[in-house]
C-alpha positions in Angstrom: -22.6 -20.5 -60.3 -20.2 -21.4 -63.0 -16.9 -23.1 -62.4 -13.6 -23.1 -64.3 -10.6 -25.1 -63.2 -7.0 -24.0 -63.6 -4.3 -26.3 -62.1 -1.3 -24.7 -60.4 1.9 -26.6 -59.7 2.0 -29.7 -57.5 1.4 -27.7 -54.4 -2.1 -26.6 -55.0 -5.1 -26.1 -57.2 -6.9 -23.0 -58.4 -10.6 -22.8 -59.2 -12.6 -19.9 -60.6 -16.3 -19.3 -59.9 -18.8 -16.9 -61.3 -21.7 -15.4 -59.4 -23.7 -13.4 -62.0 -26.4 -12.3 -59.6 -23.8 -10.8 -57.3 -21.7 -9.5 -60.3 -18.7 -11.2 -58.6 -16.0 -13.5 -59.8 -14.2 -15.6 -57.2 -10.8 -17.4 -57.4 -10.1 -20.1 -54.8 -6.5 -21.4 -54.4 -5.6 -24.1 -52.0 -1.9 -24.7 -51.1 -0.4 -26.9 -48.4 -0.6 -24.0 -45.9 -3.9 -22.2 -46.5 -6.9 -21.4 -48.7 -6.9 -18.0 -50.4 -10.2 -16.7 -51.8 -10.0 -13.7 -54.1 -13.3 -12.0 -55.0 -13.7 -9.1 -57.4 -16.2 -7.4 -55.1 -17.1 -7.4 -51.5 -20.6 -8.9 -52.1 -20.5 -11.9 -49.7 -21.7 -11.6 -46.1 -19.6 -13.2 -43.3 -22.2 -16.0 -43.1 -22.2 -16.6 -46.9 -18.4 -16.7 -46.9 -18.3 -19.4 -44.2 -21.0 -21.3 -46.1 -19.1 -21.0 -49.4 -15.9 -22.4 -47.8 -17.8 -25.3 -46.3 -19.5 -26.0 -49.6 -16.2 -26.0 -51.4 -14.9 -28.6 -49.0 -18.1 -30.7 -49.3 -17.8 -30.7 -53.1 -14.2 -31.7 -53.1 -12.7 -28.4 -54.4 -10.6 -28.0 -51.2 -9.7 -30.3 -48.4 -12.6 -31.8 -46.4 -11.2 -30.5 -43.1 -12.6 -27.1 -44.1 -16.2 -28.5 -43.7 -15.8 -27.5 -40.1 -14.7 -24.0 -40.9 -16.2 -21.6 -38.3 -15.1 -18.1 -39.3 -12.4 -15.7 -40.2 -11.6 -14.5 -36.7 -8.8 -15.7 -34.4 -11.0 -18.5 -33.2 -10.6 -20.6 -36.3 -7.6 -22.9 -36.6 -8.1 -23.3 -40.3 -6.1 -20.8 -42.4 -8.4 -19.1 -44.8 -7.8 -15.6 -46.3 -10.6 -13.8 -48.1 -9.4 -10.9 -50.2 -11.1 -8.4 -52.5 -8.7 -8.5 -55.4 -9.1 -8.0 -59.1 -5.4 -8.4 -60.0 -5.9 -12.1 -61.0 -8.3 -11.3 -63.8 -6.9 -11.5 -67.3 -8.6 -10.0 -70.3 -9.0 -12.3 -73.3 -7.2 -10.9 -76.4 -10.2 -11.6 -78.7 -12.6 -9.8 -76.3 -10.2 -6.8 -76.2 -10.0 -6.7 -80.0 -13.8 -6.9 -80.4 -14.3 -4.1 -77.8 -11.8 -1.9 -79.6 -13.6 -2.4 -82.9 -16.9 -1.5 -81.4 -15.5 1.6 -79.7 -13.8 2.8 -82.9 -17.1 2.4 -84.8 -19.0 4.2 -82.0 -16.6 7.1 -81.9 -16.4 7.4 -85.7 -20.2 7.4 -85.9 -20.4 10.1 -83.2 -17.9 12.2 -85.1 -19.9 11.7 -88.4 -23.1 12.6 -86.7 -21.5 15.7 -85.2 -20.2 16.8 -88.7 -23.7 16.3 -90.2 -25.3 18.3 -87.4 -22.7 21.1 -87.8 -23.2 21.2 -91.6 -27.0 21.4 -91.2 -26.6 24.3 -88.7 -24.1 26.0 -91.0 -26.3 25.6 -94.1 -29.4 26.7 -92.3 -27.8 30.0 -91.2 -27.3 31.1 -94.8 
């Protein structure tokens, strides 16, 4: 699990976690009122979600009162929302430029190969 920290305003903090084995990115935001967890995929079981919240509290990412978090149902007095949401992801401009260059080369190569194949077929028919 990799971690990246982004600080919000004085009301809360925002942390990003990467789970490569699950192909999932997670953003955790704690405000005065609640903890909101945004995951890019629904790849955590209910038990793993509870464990993750408790682990965040034990490691000091969120308030230590969440170490006693018992679940997402109505029985828990601790406000935690777990959402599957990709809207918080931002593409890095350098990555986008690099990807565009690769795709342009790939498409140009495919067009060139197509033209060569068509010319070979055209020449061989005569």
